[in-house]
Steps between C-alpha positions, in 0.01 A plus 500: 500500500637844405537722807638795304291786371450471123684781323606595148793732431559594138871575457688666215826320420645779286616492138734199513825594672466346848663809654201704384250336734409712801608433859134482603432235237786285632364530855155387384643200313651374826155497661324310221332163547431467127650690204336508158749640249498598133731428206644853502626458857875437521519152655806604704250687720353167609808455719379789718164341578417332831652151449187338644270672251327315217609633160255486209585617147190653343651690208507436130790419272492521120125547498431197718286580803556270798205663677222721367434819695179362651694198628765726654230699680349181640842366599577819694181466703542126557863529616431803718227306681709181532851643557476864610715763328501479120746720311425565135840586351483688170758651268532879498223676688180300562274798433641574153346241266559235766143406599595557862193712561272228360650233725474719810138581425415132449665399829342786693157382388572176690587684820877466455725780622688658209807720460737610224873570484575718196781398269735687270316497169679372192340786309728741687798289599573325171539821297703648786734200491586608143540867598164595352308743723125513444496874562772756424487876477473605140410150380196365688274652764300182561477132414242237417520138615271289286433132451557403139244222512162518672321207663316457169845459335453825306739796482418763763309799361701723735810452283339705223434782747853477639647522150335841464675638809857615566529268799731202535304183428584175677321192372496172693401170342505660159745302288229307316336832409821678391401533131171663602675727750744614232213583262324711766812712555570527129147628449590787734811583295735366767710286267829621652393478864763303699395156623664259744401139557645331805461125553551333842583838649729527808599132471812328367302410184418862415494585127439841348405636160511875425354661189216719378135437426595423139796271577407320822323204337812416301718534810269266694534241223878535482547469876223242549336706774189351657295493820544577781594841364414864551451751218598863565414771247615858546777757473631387841643189333776728364629552856647150495723581203591838648633332815692243293663775293598700809651193662687410180641851467606504866672163461694631194614806695629278782707299252665813364 
């Protein structure tokens, strides 16, 4: 019989680099009785979990779902009632296209205590890892973070609106819709707008492609870039090259 109070804590694991998980998240992992974790979670983080906790992989790999979302919701409630503290460990931040809010709401409807530990979102951290700021004076006053693919598997209508703005546009889960994204920006006359695509950001497997709206599809093909990847469109992408050029010049001056 479970003598512990049933509880769900939704925890953000950060963008991939294990050093980018928060201290609070690590503390919560040590109190877990059960951890349900996703495919985007760096498995090295599993070493920080309470060694007595049950670990359940509920993510998807290469389009294969081990659990459907409804099954995950039911599993959270069942394990909370039978074991106590369930931690739902998600890549990035659980409230940015992570379904964390849905899972908390489902559990709360069954009388389960719920909490969330925010994570460092890949939408911010992955561009930053490549020296791409989402805002910069003179380049971008704001930014959009948009899902490339809706739950109906269609391209998000917000991308068309974002293409009309001067903001930096960050698109998650958008690689399958890249040709359509390119056409939307071309329709706004933004053929030469800088674009960065970063695969497996902040990890040892990180790959990057830099181009423009007109050239990025070819670069993706040449470099074999694929999900999980983040698409960044905006003048701020140029900052990466600026930093590289400054560092190169400084290194040359040191030699002489």
